C-alpha positions as CSV (number, residue, x, y, z in Angstrom):
1,M,0.0,0.1,-0.1
2,N,1.2,3.3,-1.4
3,P,1.2,5.8,1.8
4,P,-1.2,9.0,1.2
5,L,-0.1,11.7,-0.8
6,S,0.2,15.3,0.8
7,E,-0.2,17.1,-2.1
8,P,-2.0,16.3,-5.8
9,P,0.1,14.7,-8.5
10,Y,1.4,16.6,-11.0
11,I,-0.5,16.8,-14.2
12,T,0.9,18.0,-17.3
13,S,-1.7,20.8,-19.2
14,S,-2.2,21.6,-22.0
15,E,-1.9,25.6,-21.5
16,E,1.8,24.3,-20.2
17,I,2.1,22.0,-23.3
18,L,1.2,24.8,-25.9
19,W,3.4,27.9,-23.9
20,G,6.0,25.4,-23.6
21,I,6.2,25.3,-27.6
22,I,5.3,28.5,-28.6
23,L,8.7,29.5,-26.0
24,V,10.5,26.8,-27.6
25,A,9.5,28.3,-31.3
26,A,10.1,31.8,-30.1
27,T,13.9,30.9,-29.3
28,L,14.5,28.2,-32.4
29,V,13.1,32.1,-34.3
30,M,15.4,34.5,-32.4
31,H,18.2,32.0,-32.8
32,A,17.7,31.6,-37.0
33,L,18.0,35.2,-36.6
34,G,20.4,35.7,-34.4
35,M,22.9,33.2,-36.7
36,L,22.2,35.3,-39.8
37,L,22.6,38.4,-37.9
38,T,26.6,36.5,-37.3
39,L,26.8,35.5,-40.4
40,N,26.4,38.8,-42.4
41,S,28.2,40.2,-39.4
42,S,31.0,38.3,-40.3
43,I,30.7,39.6,-44.1
44,S,30.8,43.2,-43.4
45,F,33.7,41.9,-41.0
46,K,35.8,40.5,-44.1
47,E,35.0,43.1,-46.2
48,K,36.4,45.7,-43.4
49,F,39.4,44.1,-42.2
50,G,39.7,41.4,-45.0
51,H,39.9,38.0,-44.6
52,S,43.9,37.3,-44.7
53,S,45.3,37.7,-41.8
54,F,46.1,36.2,-38.2
55,L,44.6,38.7,-36.1
56,S,41.6,39.9,-38.1
57,G,40.6,36.2,-38.9
58,I,40.9,35.5,-35.1
59,G,39.0,39.4,-34.7
60,N,36.4,38.0,-36.1
61,L,35.6,34.6,-34.9
62,I,35.5,36.8,-31.3
63,L,33.1,39.6,-33.0
64,A,31.2,36.2,-33.9
65,S,31.8,34.2,-30.1
66,W,30.1,37.3,-28.6
67,L,27.0,37.8,-30.4
68,I,26.2,34.5,-30.7
69,V,26.1,34.7,-26.7
70,L,24.7,37.7,-27.0
71,V,21.8,35.6,-28.8
72,H,21.7,33.0,-26.0
73,I,21.3,36.0,-23.1
74,L,18.5,37.0,-25.1
75,E,16.8,34.0,-25.5
76,V,17.3,33.2,-21.8
77,M,15.8,36.3,-21.3
78,V,13.2,35.8,-22.8
79,W,12.3,32.9,-20.7
80,A,13.1,34.4,-17.2
81,G,10.5,37.5,-18.5
82,F,7.3,34.9,-19.1
83,F,8.9,32.6,-15.7
84,Q,8.1,36.2,-13.6
85,W,5.1,36.7,-16.2
86,K,3.8,34.3,-14.7
87,H,4.6,34.6,-10.9
88,C,6.9,31.5,-10.6
89,F,9.8,33.1,-8.7
90,P,10.3,36.2,-7.0
91,N,11.6,38.5,-8.8
92,Y,13.3,38.7,-12.6
93,S,17.0,38.3,-11.1
94,T,15.5,34.8,-10.0
95,A,13.9,33.7,-12.5
96,T,16.9,34.5,-15.3
97,Y,19.6,32.3,-12.8
98,F,16.6,29.4,-13.2
99,A,16.5,30.1,-17.0
100,F,20.0,30.1,-16.8
101,L,20.8,27.0,-15.8
102,E,18.4,24.9,-17.0
103,Y,18.3,26.4,-20.6
104,T,22.8,24.9,-20.1
105,T,21.1,22.2,-18.6
106,V,23.3,22.4,-15.8
107,G,19.9,22.2,-13.9
108,S,19.0,24.5,-10.5
109,V,18.0,23.9,-7.1
110,F,14.7,25.8,-7.9
111,N,11.8,24.5,-10.1
112,L,9.0,25.9,-11.4
113,P,5.6,25.4,-9.8
114,K,3.7,22.1,-10.1
115,N,1.3,23.7,-13.6
116,W,4.9,24.5,-15.1
117,R,6.8,21.5,-14.5
118,L,6.8,20.3,-17.6
119,L,9.0,23.8,-19.3
120,E,12.2,22.7,-16.8
121,G,13.0,20.2,-20.2
122,M,11.6,21.9,-23.1
123,I,13.8,25.3,-21.9
124,A,16.6,22.5,-22.4
125,T,15.7,21.0,-25.3
126,A,15.3,25.1,-26.6
127,G,19.4,25.6,-25.0
128,L,20.6,22.2,-26.6
129,L,18.4,23.0,-29.7
130,G,20.5,26.2,-29.8
131,F,24.1,25.1,-28.5
132,A,23.7,22.6,-31.6
133,W,23.1,25.9,-33.9
134,S,25.6,27.7,-32.8
135,T,28.4,25.2,-32.5
136,G,28.1,24.6,-36.4
137,I,27.7,28.7,-37.4
138,L,30.8,29.1,-35.3
139,L,32.5,25.6,-36.6
140,T,32.0,27.0,-39.9
141,L,33.8,30.2,-39.3
142,A,36.6,28.0,-37.1
143,Q,36.6,26.1,-40.6
144,E,37.2,28.8,-43.3
145,F,39.6,30.7,-40.9
146,Q,41.4,28.0,-40.7
147,D,42.0,27.3,-44.4
148,Q,42.5,30.5,-45.4
149,Q,45.8,30.1,-42.9
150,M,46.9,26.8,-44.6
151,Q,46.5,28.8,-47.6
152,R,48.8,31.9,-46.8
153,L,51.2,29.2,-45.1
154,K,51.5,27.0,-48.0
155,A,51.7,30.1,-50.2
156,R,55.0,31.2,-48.6
157,R,56.5,27.5,-48.6
158,T,55.9,27.2,-52.5
159,K,56.7,31.1,-53.1
160,P,58.9,31.5,-56.0
161,V,62.6,32.7,-55.9
162,A,62.7,36.0,-57.3
163,P,65.3,35.4,-60.9
164,D,68.4,37.6,-60.1
165,R,68.7,34.7,-56.2
166,V,69.0,32.1,-59.1
167,I,72.3,30.7,-58.7
168,N,72.8,29.0,-62.3
169,P,75.2,26.0,-61.4
170,V,75.8,25.2,-65.4
171,R,77.7,28.4,-67.0
172,S,77.9,28.5,-70.7
173,K,80.9,28.6,-71.5
174,P,82.3,30.6,-74.9
175,T,82.5,28.8,-78.0
176,P,86.1,28.9,-79.5
177,S,86.1,30.2,-83.3
């Protein structure tokens, strides 16, 4: 026999599922726009500062990383705003802290109220999708940077020798007349 429960069991509601779907979709739309902004900024950076030097390439990767982090922060803030709107936490700071920990799948000592408990898994799902997408973008930019740097190294190794530095070991001898 099971002991009596002190509180009613958790039952998933259609409102909770609907809000979860809306929030995950909003997160992915924000992420799509953010990744397009990141790629566009990368192209603009390369046009302005060049793309073949080591420093400009690293600068471009750093800029892209910052933009990607900013996009993730904004996504977390949307989730935190929802949690605050639904009075899940006493203040926005706690809601943001909780959202960050769940979004990154670290987990939190805080819990959502029972009627929103499913969103703890849905925010983690949104975070995993966002991080996978961001990783793809950053890897694309990093691969492009590495390819450019390798081309520079190969070009430096196969650089033709200047004509005035060519040593001709066989000298033609004047033919007797």
